N, C-alpha and C positions, 0 to 999 in steps of 0.2 A: 546479572539477571538474564535468563534465557528469553528468546523471543516468545516462547509459549507462556512463560511466566509473566512476561510483560503484557501479553494479550489478556491473560486471566485478570491481571490487576486492572487494566483499562476497562474490561467488561464489568468488573465489580464496581469500579468508579462510576461508570455510566448508569449502572443500576441504582446506586444510592442517590446520584444526582437526579435521576428521573423521579424520585419520590420526594425531592426537596427542591422545588423550582427556585427558591430564593438563593440557592447556592449556585450561582452562575459561574461557568468556566471563564477564566481570564482571556482577554484578547491579546494577540501579538502586538508589539509596539508598532506605531505608525511608521517610524523610521527604524530600519534594521539596527539592532544593538549588538549583533554577533555575526559571525561569518555565515555566508549563505551561498550554497552551490547553485549555479545556473542550470536550469533544466528546460529542454525543449520537448514537448509532448505531442505525439501524433494522436489521431482520433482512434479510440478503441474500436476494434472490429471483431466480428465473429469468424471462425474458421471451423471446418469440419474435417476430422482426421480419423482414419481407420485405426482403431486401437486394438492391438492383438490381445485376445483373451477376454475382451470386454464387450462382445456382442456386435462387432462391426464399427460403423461410423458413429462418432460422437462429436458434439459441438463444444467448442471452447471460445473464450474471449481473450484477446491479447492487446497490449498497449506498448507500442515501441517508443523509446525515449532516448535522449542524449543528454548526458550530464557533463558540464565543463566547470573546472575549478579556477576561478579568477579571484580567490580570496587572499592571495599573497603568501599562502603556506600550503604545503601538501596536506590533504585531509583523508581521514578514514571514512569512506562512504559505506553505510549499511542501510540500504533501502528497505522500507516497510511499505508494502503496497496492499491496501485492503479495499475491497469493494462491498458496498452496502446497497441493497435494493430497497425500493419504497414499499416492498412487501415484507421486509424484516429479515432478509437473508444477509449473512455476513460471510464473505469469502476472502481468504488470505491467498495472495498470489503464490503459485507454486505448489500448494497443497492439492493432492489428488490429481496432479497433472503429470502424465507419463512423459518421458523424455522424447518420445516420438512426436509429440505436439510441438516442442521447441524446434526440432529438426525440420518439421513441416513449415514453420514460420520462417526459419532461416533459409530454406530452399525457395520459398515464395519470393523473398527479397534478393536472393542470390548474393547474400552477404556473409562471407566466411568470418568476418570480424564481429558479427552480431553475437551477443552473449545472453545467457539467462541471468536471473538475479544473482545466482551464486558467482557467476563469472564477473559481474560488474561490481560485486562487493569487495571492499578492500581499499588499499591506498589509491587515492585519486591525485595524480600529479598535476601541477599547475599548467595552465595554458590550453589553448584550443588544440594544439597538436597532441595533447594527452587526453582529450575528451573520450568518453566511452559511450557506446550505444548498446542498450540492453532492451530486454522485453519482459514485461510482467504478463503472466498467463493465469487465467482462472477457469475453472469448470463452468459450463453453462449454468445460468441462473434461472430463477422462476420465470416461466414464459408469460405470466400475467403482469410482470413488473413493467412499469411505464417510465421509470426513472432510476438511475443509479448514481451513487456518489463514490468517487475514488479518492482515497486519502493516500498521499505519498509522504512518508517520513524519512528523516535522515538528511534533509537538505539544509538544515539550519542548526546553529548552536544555541539558539535562544530557548530557554526553558523557564518554567514557572512552577513553584510548589503550591499545592492547594491542600487545605485542611478538609478531610472528609467528614461529612455530617455523621456518618456511622462507620466505625472501623470495619474493615473487610479482611478476609483471610485470602492469602495468595501463596502460590507455590514458587519458590525461588531456589537458586543454586547457591550453596555456601562455598567457602574458600576451598574446601576439599573436593568440590565437584558433586556433592550429594544434594539431592532435592529435599527441601523441608518446607513445611507449612508455617507461615508466620502471619501475625496480625499487623495490619498497617492502618494508621490513622491519617497519613499524609500520602500524597501522590505527586510525582514529578511529571509535568506535561511538557511536550516539546512542540515547537512551531512546526506545523504540518500543512502541506498544500492540499486543498480540497477542490476537486472539480466535479460538477454535477452535469449529467448528460440525460437528454431525453432519448428513449429507446422506441423504435417502431412498435406499434401495438400488436401486430401479428408476428408471432414467432417465426413463421415461415419466411417473412420478408427481411429478417435481420441479417441474412447473408448478403443481401443486395443493397440494403439501405444503411448508410452510416449513422452512428449515434450523433446527436446534435448537442453541441456544447451550450449549456444554459447559463452557467456562471462559474467563476473561479475566485477563490478566496484563500487567505491564510487563517488557520485556526490553531488553537492550542489543544492537544489531545495526547 
């Protein structure tokens, strides 16, 4: 299944669960039951970058992180980084983000080893010496938002299957690589890290004031 197809399926799942409160999403196990990649997250920050052909300076948000594989086996790491605002926006890292923004962040840290999500995706070898540092970047979000939730998937092998109260149609790729619309009555959820942050109320202050971590939790989504 492609990332876009997966996003479509989860969006549909959230929609049907929203109208059926009794169908609660499962919780991750209290004790890890599968492999889990270690992640160190910095605080999300805003940056303004001059974007060629887009009317001058634009604001973006970035989150730098380091992942380390201490699971005992090499793992394929495919990060999924999604940002939700308390005003209803949903932004996927990397979408509508010019490469000049990543280069600006890389220059800011003077770190030639820093990679974008594409660069950090793939085989993650074991041990601290093989840790990778990457950055997730989003376009600027609603200036009236006061809180954001960032979900980071791909860190755990724990999954759960849920029965949907109402079947949904999703687009997925078949064995030949062709996209097709299929109906699903079940969904596979993965253990995902959720972090919630408070954002300064005035949009103009967001370049100077860091986001404030409110809580961190593991969820199934």
